[in-house]
PQR file of N, CA, C, O and H, with PARSE charges and radii, in Angstrom:
ATOM      1  N   MET A   1      67.247  26.595-226.533 -0.4000 1.5000
ATOM      2  CA  MET A   1      67.389  27.027-225.031 -0.0000 2.0000
ATOM      3  C   MET A   1      68.632  28.017-225.407  0.5500 1.7000
ATOM      4  O   MET A   1      68.893  29.219-225.428 -0.5500 1.4000
ATOM      5  N   ASP A   2      69.260  26.698-225.703 -0.4000 1.5000
ATOM      6  CA  ASP A   2      71.182  27.596-225.943 -0.0000 2.0000
ATOM      7  C   ASP A   2      70.870  29.520-226.646  0.5500 1.7000
ATOM      8  O   ASP A   2      71.155  30.507-225.967 -0.5500 1.4000
ATOM      9  H   ASP A   2      69.047  25.721-225.686  0.4000 1.0000
ATOM     10  N   SER A   3      70.431  29.579-227.673 -0.4000 1.5000
ATOM     11  CA  SER A   3      69.709  30.813-228.339 -0.0000 2.0000
ATOM     12  C   SER A   3      69.522  31.871-227.340  0.5500 1.7000
ATOM     13  O   SER A   3      70.173  32.908-227.205 -0.5500 1.4000
ATOM     14  H   SER A   3      70.199  28.777-228.225  0.4000 1.0000
ATOM     15  N   ILE A   4      68.593  31.466-226.709 -0.4000 1.5000
ATOM     16  CA  ILE A   4      67.750  32.548-226.073 -0.0000 2.0000
ATOM     17  C   ILE A   4      68.777  32.290-224.671  0.5500 1.7000
ATOM     18  O   ILE A   4      69.239  33.362-224.281 -0.5500 1.4000
ATOM     19  H   ILE A   4      68.065  30.624-226.818  0.4000 1.0000
ATOM     20  N   ALA A   5      69.184  31.197-223.913 -0.4000 1.5000
ATOM     21  CA  ALA A   5      70.149  31.803-222.570 -0.0000 2.0000
ATOM     22  C   ALA A   5      71.628  32.082-223.325  0.5500 1.7000
ATOM     23  O   ALA A   5      72.612  32.036-222.587 -0.5500 1.4000
ATOM     24  H   ALA A   5      68.809  30.326-224.230  0.4000 1.0000
ATOM     25  N   LYS A   6      71.750  32.244-224.135 -0.4000 1.5000
ATOM     26  CA  LYS A   6      73.308  32.268-224.575 -0.0000 2.0000
ATOM     27  C   LYS A   6      74.102  33.322-223.912  0.5500 1.7000
ATOM     28  O   LYS A   6      75.319  33.303-223.728 -0.5500 1.4000
ATOM     29  H   LYS A   6      70.951  32.281-224.735  0.4000 1.0000
ATOM     30  N   GLU A   7      72.920  34.620-223.442 -0.4000 1.5000
ATOM     31  CA  GLU A   7      74.051  35.987-223.094 -0.0000 2.0000
ATOM     32  C   GLU A   7      73.024  36.269-221.665  0.5500 1.7000
ATOM     33  O   GLU A   7      71.947  35.702-221.484 -0.5500 1.4000
ATOM     34  H   GLU A   7      71.931  34.636-223.592  0.4000 1.0000
ATOM     35  N   GLY A   8      73.872  37.631-220.407 -0.4000 1.5000
ATOM     36  CA  GLY A   8      72.661  37.827-220.015 -0.0000 2.0000
ATOM     37  C   GLY A   8      72.088  37.065-219.113  0.5500 1.7000
ATOM     38  O   GLY A   8      71.120  37.498-218.488 -0.5500 1.4000
ATOM     39  H   GLY A   8      74.747  38.092-220.555  0.4000 1.0000
ATOM     40  N   CYS A   9      72.593  35.784-218.888 -0.4000 1.5000
ATOM     41  CA  CYS A   9      71.975  35.338-217.597 -0.0000 2.0000
ATOM     42  C   CYS A   9      72.759  33.908-217.041  0.5500 1.7000
ATOM     43  O   CYS A   9      73.681  33.395-217.674 -0.5500 1.4000
ATOM     44  H   CYS A   9      73.379  35.432-219.396  0.4000 1.0000
ATOM     45  N   LYS A  10      72.277  33.405-215.862 -0.4000 1.5000
ATOM     46  CA  LYS A  10      72.911  32.318-215.677 -0.0000 2.0000
ATOM     47  C   LYS A  10      72.403  31.236-215.726  0.5500 1.7000
ATOM     48  O   LYS A  10      71.283  31.217-216.237 -0.5500 1.4000
ATOM     49  H   LYS A  10      71.527  33.821-215.347  0.4000 1.0000
ATOM     50  N   LEU A  11      73.082  29.680-215.151 -0.4000 1.5000
ATOM     51  CA  LEU A  11      72.548  28.500-215.234 -0.0000 2.0000
ATOM     52  C   LEU A  11      72.038  28.146-213.271  0.5500 1.7000
ATOM     53  O   LEU A  11      72.779  27.869-212.327 -0.5500 1.4000
ATOM     54  H   LEU A  11      73.992  29.695-214.736  0.4000 1.0000
ATOM     55  N   VAL A  12      71.407  28.218-213.289 -0.4000 1.5000
ATOM     56  CA  VAL A  12      70.607  27.336-212.413 -0.0000 2.0000
ATOM     57  C   VAL A  12      70.716  26.033-211.833  0.5500 1.7000
ATOM     58  O   VAL A  12      71.122  25.693-210.722 -0.5500 1.4000
ATOM     59  H   VAL A  12      70.806  28.443-214.056  0.4000 1.0000
ATOM     60  N   LEU A  13      70.373  25.517-212.582 -0.4000 1.5000
ATOM     61  CA  LEU A  13      70.066  23.987-212.950 -0.0000 2.0000
ATOM     62  C   LEU A  13      69.707  23.041-214.341  0.5500 1.7000
ATOM     63  O   LEU A  13      68.562  23.208-214.762 -0.5500 1.4000
ATOM     64  H   LEU A  13      70.043  25.793-213.485  0.4000 1.0000
ATOM     65  N   ASN A  14      70.196  22.483-214.774 -0.4000 1.5000
ATOM     66  CA  ASN A  14      69.568  21.466-215.675 -0.0000 2.0000
ATOM     67  C   ASN A  14      69.255  22.826-216.911  0.5500 1.7000
ATOM     68  O   ASN A  14      69.995  23.617-217.496 -0.5500 1.4000
ATOM     69  H   ASN A  14      71.125  22.347-214.432  0.4000 1.0000
ATOM     70  N   GLU A  15      68.053  22.622-216.907 -0.4000 1.5000
ATOM     71  CA  GLU A  15      67.201  23.756-217.981 -0.0000 2.0000
ATOM     72  C   GLU A  15      66.871  24.715-217.359  0.5500 1.7000
ATOM     73  O   GLU A  15      66.078  25.278-218.114 -0.5500 1.4000
ATOM     74  H   GLU A  15      67.452  21.979-216.432  0.4000 1.0000
ATOM     75  N   VAL A  16      66.966  25.402-216.294 -0.4000 1.5000
ATOM     76  CA  VAL A  16      66.682  26.722-215.358 -0.0000 2.0000
ATOM     77  C   VAL A  16      67.458  27.824-215.603  0.5500 1.7000
ATOM     78  O   VAL A  16      68.605  27.768-215.159 -0.5500 1.4000
ATOM     79  H   VAL A  16      67.610  24.944-215.682  0.4000 1.0000
ATOM     80  N   PHE A  17      67.149  28.753-216.159 -0.4000 1.5000
ATOM     81  CA  PHE A  17      68.140  29.938-215.787 -0.0000 2.0000
ATOM     82  C   PHE A  17      67.331  30.956-214.980  0.5500 1.7000
ATOM     83  O   PHE A  17      66.212  30.945-214.467 -0.5500 1.4000
ATOM     84  H   PHE A  17      66.217  28.798-216.520  0.4000 1.0000
ATOM     85  N   GLU A  18      68.622  32.096-215.092 -0.4000 1.5000
ATOM     86  CA  GLU A  18      67.962  33.367-214.168 -0.0000 2.0000
ATOM     87  C   GLU A  18      68.587  34.663-215.326  0.5500 1.7000
ATOM     88  O   GLU A  18      69.716  34.701-215.814 -0.5500 1.4000
ATOM     89  H   GLU A  18      69.531  32.104-215.509  0.4000 1.0000
ATOM     90  N   GLY A  19      67.747  35.391-215.490 -0.4000 1.5000
ATOM     91  CA  GLY A  19      67.959  36.663-215.847 -0.0000 2.0000
ATOM     92  C   GLY A  19      67.416  37.660-216.400  0.5500 1.7000
ATOM     93  O   GLY A  19      66.215  37.721-216.134 -0.5500 1.4000
ATOM     94  H   GLY A  19      66.830  35.360-215.094  0.4000 1.0000
ATOM     95  N   ASP A  20      67.886  38.687-217.234 -0.4000 1.5000
ATOM     96  CA  ASP A  20      66.162  40.159-217.252 -0.0000 2.0000
ATOM     97  C   ASP A  20      65.532  39.215-218.328  0.5500 1.7000
ATOM     98  O   ASP A  20      66.308  38.828-219.201 -0.5500 1.4000
ATOM     99  H   ASP A  20      68.861  38.638-217.449  0.4000 1.0000
ATOM    100  N   ILE A  21      64.240  38.792-218.387 -0.4000 1.5000
ATOM    101  CA  ILE A  21      63.368  38.371-218.324 -0.0000 2.0000
ATOM    102  C   ILE A  21      62.980  39.633-220.144  0.5500 1.7000
ATOM    103  O   ILE A  21      62.471  38.911-221.000 -0.5500 1.4000
ATOM    104  H   ILE A  21      63.610  39.106-217.678  0.4000 1.0000
ATOM    105  N   ASN A  22      63.030  40.057-220.290 -0.4000 1.5000
ATOM    106  CA  ASN A  22      63.225  41.570-221.188 -0.0000 2.0000
ATOM    107  C   ASN A  22      64.535  40.329-222.203  0.5500 1.7000
ATOM    108  O   ASN A  22      64.140  39.847-223.265 -0.5500 1.4000
ATOM    109  H   ASN A  22      63.443  40.644-219.594  0.4000 1.0000
ATOM    110  N   GLY A  23      65.380  40.130-221.899 -0.4000 1.5000
ATOM    111  CA  GLY A  23      66.485  40.017-223.001 -0.0000 2.0000
ATOM    112  C   GLY A  23      65.630  38.228-223.233  0.5500 1.7000
ATOM    113  O   GLY A  23      65.192  37.794-224.298 -0.5500 1.4000
ATOM    114  H   GLY A  23      65.701  40.522-221.036  0.4000 1.0000
ATOM    115  N   PHE A  24      65.621  37.609-222.059 -0.4000 1.5000
ATOM    116  CA  PHE A  24      64.939  36.270-223.085 -0.0000 2.0000
ATOM    117  C   PHE A  24      64.064  36.485-224.193  0.5500 1.7000
ATOM    118  O   PHE A  24      64.108  36.014-225.330 -0.5500 1.4000
ATOM    119  H   PHE A  24      65.977  37.962-221.193  0.4000 1.0000
ATOM    120  N   ILE A  25      63.179  37.362-223.608 -0.4000 1.5000
ATOM    121  CA  ILE A  25      61.912  37.392-224.903 -0.0000 2.0000
ATOM    122  C   ILE A  25      63.090  38.100-226.200  0.5500 1.7000
ATOM    123  O   ILE A  25      63.555  37.588-227.219 -0.5500 1.4000
ATOM    124  H   ILE A  25      63.143  37.744-222.685  0.4000 1.0000
ATOM    125  N   GLU A  26      63.227  39.167-225.721 -0.4000 1.5000
ATOM    126  CA  GLU A  26      64.090  39.830-226.776 -0.0000 2.0000
ATOM    127  C   GLU A  26      64.872  38.344-228.047  0.5500 1.7000
ATOM    128  O   GLU A  26      64.659  38.260-229.257 -0.5500 1.4000
ATOM    129  H   GLU A  26      62.849  39.583-224.893  0.4000 1.0000
ATOM    130  N   ARG A  27      65.538  37.624-227.386 -0.4000 1.5000
ATOM    131  CA  ARG A  27      66.262  36.697-227.907 -0.0000 2.0000
ATOM    132  C   ARG A  27      65.253  35.786-228.357  0.5500 1.7000
ATOM    133  O   ARG A  27      65.542  35.265-229.435 -0.5500 1.4000
ATOM    134  H   ARG A  27      65.710  37.693-226.404  0.4000 1.0000
ATOM    135  N   GLY A  28      64.089  35.410-227.835 -0.4000 1.5000
ATOM    136  CA  GLY A  28      63.102  34.144-228.314 -0.0000 2.0000
ATOM    137  C   GLY A  28      62.595  34.616-229.135  0.5500 1.7000
ATOM    138  O   GLY A  28      62.350  33.804-230.027 -0.5500 1.4000
ATOM    139  H   GLY A  28      63.853  35.833-226.960  0.4000 1.0000
ATOM    140  N   GLU A  29      62.063  36.222-229.466 -0.4000 1.5000
ATOM    141  CA  GLU A  29      61.866  36.594-230.382 -0.0000 2.0000
ATOM    142  C   GLU A  29      62.560  36.621-231.764  0.5500 1.7000
ATOM    143  O   GLU A  29      61.966  36.336-232.804 -0.5500 1.4000
ATOM    144  H   GLU A  29      62.262  36.882-228.741  0.4000 1.0000
ATOM    145  N   LYS A  30      63.608  36.912-231.713 -0.4000 1.5000
ATOM    146  CA  LYS A  30      65.034  36.469-232.856 -0.0000 2.0000
ATOM    147  C   LYS A  30      64.842  35.701-233.494  0.5500 1.7000
ATOM    148  O   LYS A  30      64.656  35.854-234.701 -0.5500 1.4000
ATOM    149  H   LYS A  30      64.091  37.143-230.869  0.4000 1.0000
ATOM    150  N   PHE A  31      64.819  34.424-232.786 -0.4000 1.5000
ATOM    151  CA  PHE A  31      64.727  33.281-233.049 -0.0000 2.0000
ATOM    152  C   PHE A  31      64.050  32.576-233.748  0.5500 1.7000
ATOM    153  O   PHE A  31      64.462  32.023-234.768 -0.5500 1.4000
ATOM    154  H   PHE A  31      64.970  34.301-231.805  0.4000 1.0000
ATOM    155  N   PHE A  32      62.816  32.491-233.261 -0.4000 1.5000
ATOM    156  CA  PHE A  32      61.507  32.359-233.958 -0.0000 2.0000
ATOM    157  C   PHE A  32      61.380  32.843-235.077  0.5500 1.7000
ATOM    158  O   PHE A  32      60.818  32.250-235.999 -0.5500 1.4000
ATOM    159  H   PHE A  32      62.481  32.940-232.433  0.4000 1.0000
ATOM    160  N   ALA A  33      61.894  34.017-235.164 -0.4000 1.5000
ATOM    161  CA  ALA A  33      61.582  35.005-236.588 -0.0000 2.0000
ATOM    162  C   ALA A  33      62.613  34.353-237.663  0.5500 1.7000
ATOM    163  O   ALA A  33      62.754  34.824-238.792 -0.5500 1.4000
ATOM    164  H   ALA A  33      62.351  34.498-234.416  0.4000 1.0000
ATOM    165  N   VAL A  34      63.165  33.460-237.287 -0.4000 1.5000
ATOM    166  CA  VAL A  34      63.658  33.226-238.382 -0.0000 2.0000
ATOM    167  C   VAL A  34      63.597  31.773-238.890  0.5500 1.7000
ATOM    168  O   VAL A  34      64.233  31.362-239.860 -0.5500 1.4000
ATOM    169  H   VAL A  34      63.050  33.078-236.370  0.4000 1.0000
ATOM    170  N   MET A  35      62.590  30.892-237.973 -0.4000 1.5000
ATOM    171  CA  MET A  35      62.253  29.656-237.966 -0.0000 2.0000
ATOM    172  C   MET A  35      61.216  29.662-238.951  0.5500 1.7000
ATOM    173  O   MET A  35      60.392  30.571-238.851 -0.5500 1.4000
ATOM    174  H   MET A  35      62.073  31.227-237.185  0.4000 1.0000
ATOM    175  N   PRO A  36      61.038  28.550-240.208 -0.5600 1.5000
ATOM    176  CA  PRO A  36      60.665  28.104-241.418  0.2800 2.0000
ATOM    177  C   PRO A  36      58.980  28.448-241.020  0.5500 1.7000
ATOM    178  O   PRO A  36      58.729  28.490-239.816 -0.5500 1.4000
ATOM    179  N   ASN A  37      58.039  28.649-241.822 -0.4000 1.5000
ATOM    180  CA  ASN A  37      56.962  28.636-241.333 -0.0000 2.0000
ATOM    181  C   ASN A  37      56.322  26.927-241.456  0.5500 1.7000
ATOM    182  O   ASN A  37      56.324  26.160-242.419 -0.5500 1.4000
ATOM    183  H   ASN A  37      58.243  28.615-242.800  0.4000 1.0000
ATOM    184  N   PRO A  38      55.765  26.740-239.947 -0.5600 1.5000
ATOM    185  CA  PRO A  38      55.283  25.469-240.005  0.2800 2.0000
ATOM    186  C   PRO A  38      54.623  24.895-241.234  0.5500 1.7000
ATOM    187  O   PRO A  38      54.879  23.790-241.713 -0.5500 1.4000
ATOM    188  N   ASP A  39      53.484  26.026-241.828 -0.4000 1.5000
ATOM    189  CA  ASP A  39      52.089  25.681-242.537 -0.0000 2.0000
ATOM    190  C   ASP A  39      52.516  25.953-243.660  0.5500 1.7000
ATOM    191  O   ASP A  39      51.594  26.249-244.420 -0.5500 1.4000
ATOM    192  H   ASP A  39      53.276  26.923-241.439  0.4000 1.0000
ATOM    193  N   SER A  40      53.773  26.000-244.242 -0.4000 1.5000
ATOM    194  CA  SER A  40      54.741  26.157-245.753 -0.0000 2.0000
ATOM    195  C   SER A  40      54.764  24.604-246.527  0.5500 1.7000
ATOM    196  O   SER A  40      55.264  23.667-245.904 -0.5500 1.4000
ATOM    197  H   SER A  40      54.522  25.759-243.625  0.4000 1.0000
ATOM    198  N   GLU A  41      54.413  24.464-247.388 -0.4000 1.5000
ATOM    199  CA  GLU A  41      54.693  22.771-247.814 -0.0000 2.0000
ATOM    200  C   GLU A  41      55.976  22.762-248.363  0.5500 1.7000
ATOM    201  O   GLU A  41      56.426  23.889-248.570 -0.5500 1.4000
ATOM    202  H   GLU A  41      54.007  25.225-247.894  0.4000 1.0000
ATOM    203  N   ARG A  42      56.748  21.759-248.681 -0.4000 1.5000
ATOM    204  CA  ARG A  42      57.958  21.683-249.220 -0.0000 2.0000
ATOM    205  C   ARG A  42      57.702  20.973-250.391  0.5500 1.7000
ATOM    206  O   ARG A  42      56.929  20.015-250.418 -0.5500 1.4000
ATOM    207  H   ARG A  42      56.382  20.844-248.513  0.4000 1.0000
ATOM    208  N   GLU A  43      58.469  21.501-251.617 -0.4000 1.5000
ATOM    209  CA  GLU A  43      58.361  20.872-252.732 -0.0000 2.0000
ATOM    210  C   GLU A  43      59.081  19.625-252.923  0.5500 1.7000
ATOM    211  O   GLU A  43      60.246  19.556-252.533 -0.5500 1.4000
ATOM    212  H   GLU A  43      59.097  22.279-251.595  0.4000 1.0000
ATOM    213  N   LEU A  44      58.494  18.588-253.505 -0.4000 1.5000
ATOM    214  CA  LEU A  44      59.187  17.477-253.182 -0.0000 2.0000
ATOM    215  C   LEU A  44      60.490  16.864-254.707  0.5500 1.7000
ATOM    216  O   LEU A  44      59.983  17.181-255.783 -0.5500 1.4000
ATOM    217  H   LEU A  44      57.547  18.644-253.822  0.4000 1.0000
ATOM    218  N   SER A  45      61.234  16.479-254.812 -0.4000 1.5000
ATOM    219  CA  SER A  45      61.741  16.497-255.934 -0.0000 2.0000
ATOM    220  C   SER A  45      61.452  14.898-256.624  0.5500 1.7000
ATOM    221  O   SER A  45      61.496  13.761-256.155 -0.5500 1.4000
ATOM    222  H   SER A  45      61.646  16.222-253.937  0.4000 1.0000
ATOM    223  N   GLU A  46      61.133  15.479-258.001 -0.4000 1.5000
ATOM    224  CA  GLU A  46      61.104  14.102-258.759 -0.0000 2.0000
ATOM    225  C   GLU A  46      61.633  12.818-258.409  0.5500 1.7000
ATOM    226  O   GLU A  46      60.950  11.796-258.479 -0.5500 1.4000
ATOM    227  H   GLU A  46      61.097  16.403-258.382  0.4000 1.0000
ATOM    228  N   HIS A  47      62.778  12.834-258.049 -0.4000 1.5000
ATOM    229  CA  HIS A  47      63.362  11.741-257.517 -0.0000 2.0000
ATOM    230  C   HIS A  47      62.982  11.290-255.809  0.5500 1.7000
ATOM    231  O   HIS A  47      63.580  10.652-254.942 -0.5500 1.4000
ATOM    232  H   HIS A  47      63.333  13.664-257.991  0.4000 1.0000
ATOM    233  N   SER A  48      61.949  11.849-255.872 -0.4000 1.5000
ATOM    234  CA  SER A  48      61.607  11.438-254.575 -0.0000 2.0000
ATOM    235  C   SER A  48      61.056   9.947-254.422  0.5500 1.7000
ATOM    236  O   SER A  48      60.796   9.386-255.487 -0.5500 1.4000
ATOM    237  H   SER A  48      61.463  12.367-256.576  0.4000 1.0000
ATOM    238  N   PRO A  49      60.855   9.272-253.317 -0.5600 1.5000
ATOM    239  CA  PRO A  49      60.262   8.283-253.416  0.2800 2.0000
ATOM    240  C   PRO A  49      58.748   8.385-253.146  0.5500 1.7000
ATOM    241  O   PRO A  49      57.914   7.519-253.412 -0.5500 1.4000
ATOM    242  N   LEU A  50      58.543   9.506-252.613 -0.4000 1.5000
ATOM    243  CA  LEU A  50      57.362  10.170-252.415 -0.0000 2.0000
ATOM    244  C   LEU A  50      55.790  10.810-253.753  0.5500 1.7000
ATOM    245  O   LEU A  50      54.596  10.937-254.026 -0.5500 1.4000
ATOM    246  H   LEU A  50      59.221  10.209-252.398  0.4000 1.0000
ATOM    247  N   PHE A  51      57.366  10.990-254.111 -0.4000 1.5000
ATOM    248  CA  PHE A  51      56.473  12.164-255.493 -0.0000 2.0000
ATOM    249  C   PHE A  51      55.684  10.935-256.254  0.5500 1.7000
ATOM    250  O   PHE A  51      56.104   9.814-256.540 -0.5500 1.4000
ATOM    251  H   PHE A  51      58.336  10.887-253.889  0.4000 1.0000
ATOM    252  N   GLY A  52      54.202  11.622-256.515 -0.4000 1.5000
ATOM    253  CA  GLY A  52      53.621  10.679-256.932 -0.0000 2.0000
ATOM    254  C   GLY A  52      52.386   9.854-256.068  0.5500 1.7000
ATOM    255  O   GLY A  52      51.198   9.578-256.237 -0.5500 1.4000
ATOM    256  H   GLY A  52      53.861  12.533-256.282  0.4000 1.0000
ATOM    257  N   SER A  53      53.384   9.654-255.097 -0.4000 1.5000
ATOM    258  CA  SER A  53      52.348   8.412-254.303 -0.0000 2.0000
ATOM    259  C   SER A  53      51.365   9.308-253.452  0.5500 1.7000
ATOM    260  O   SER A  53      51.491  10.527-253.331 -0.5500 1.4000
ATOM    261  H   SER A  53      54.349   9.877-254.959  0.4000 1.0000
ATOM    262  N   ASP A  54      50.241   8.444-252.805 -0.4000 1.5000
ATOM    263  CA  ASP A  54      49.837   8.640-251.964 -0.0000 2.0000
ATOM    264  C   ASP A  54      50.032   9.613-250.568  0.5500 1.7000
ATOM    265  O   ASP A  54      49.396  10.539-250.064 -0.5500 1.4000
ATOM    266  H   ASP A  54      50.139   7.454-252.903  0.4000 1.0000
ATOM    267  N   ASP A  55      51.485   8.741-250.183 -0.4000 1.5000
ATOM    268  CA  ASP A  55      51.869   9.931-249.484 -0.0000 2.0000
ATOM    269  C   ASP A  55      52.450  10.988-249.873  0.5500 1.7000
ATOM    270  O   ASP A  55      53.317  11.148-249.014 -0.5500 1.4000
ATOM    271  H   ASP A  55      52.002   7.989-250.592  0.4000 1.0000
ATOM    272  N   ASP A  56      52.561  11.992-250.763 -0.4000 1.5000
ATOM    273  CA  ASP A  56      52.656  13.058-251.608 -0.0000 2.0000
ATOM    274  C   ASP A  56      51.969  13.635-250.956  0.5500 1.7000
ATOM    275  O   ASP A  56      50.767  13.428-251.122 -0.5500 1.4000
ATOM    276  H   ASP A  56      51.856  11.862-251.460  0.4000 1.0000
ATOM    277  N   PRO A  57      52.386  14.607-249.928 -0.5600 1.5000
ATOM    278  CA  PRO A  57      51.784  15.705-248.875  0.2800 2.0000
ATOM    279  C   PRO A  57      51.251  16.766-250.184  0.5500 1.7000
ATOM    280  O   PRO A  57      50.080  17.093-249.993 -0.5500 1.4000
ATOM    281  N   ALA A  58      51.589  17.113-250.915 -0.4000 1.5000
ATOM    282  CA  ALA A  58      51.477  18.051-252.420 -0.0000 2.0000
ATOM    283  C   ALA A  58      50.166  17.508-252.944  0.5500 1.7000
ATOM    284  O   ALA A  58      49.526  18.340-253.586 -0.5500 1.4000
ATOM    285  H   ALA A  58      52.541  16.848-251.071  0.4000 1.0000
ATOM    286  N   THR A  59      49.585  16.256-252.821 -0.4000 1.5000
ATOM    287  CA  THR A  59      48.495  15.589-253.836 -0.0000 2.0000
ATOM    288  C   THR A  59      47.596  15.808-252.472  0.5500 1.7000
ATOM    289  O   THR A  59      46.407  15.869-252.786 -0.5500 1.4000
ATOM    290  H   THR A  59      50.105  15.580-252.300  0.4000 1.0000
ATOM    291  N   THR A  60      47.738  15.902-251.499 -0.4000 1.5000
ATOM    292  CA  THR A  60      46.642  15.547-250.112 -0.0000 2.0000
ATOM    293  C   THR A  60      45.818  16.394-250.135  0.5500 1.7000
ATOM    294  O   THR A  60      44.922  16.406-249.291 -0.5500 1.4000
ATOM    295  H   THR A  60      48.704  15.853-251.244  0.4000 1.0000
TER
END
């Protein structure tokens, strides 16, 4: 929210802002473009307690 509402808008109350909708959309697209893909898997270290266990997402 801070990234999207950091410029070109005014706080109304709590989490409500007013401003140029195109600016909100542009900043939102830029923000989410740098977020990691939620479908990608993270490699576990061999030192992780999850490595090789049934909880290891890489083995399920």
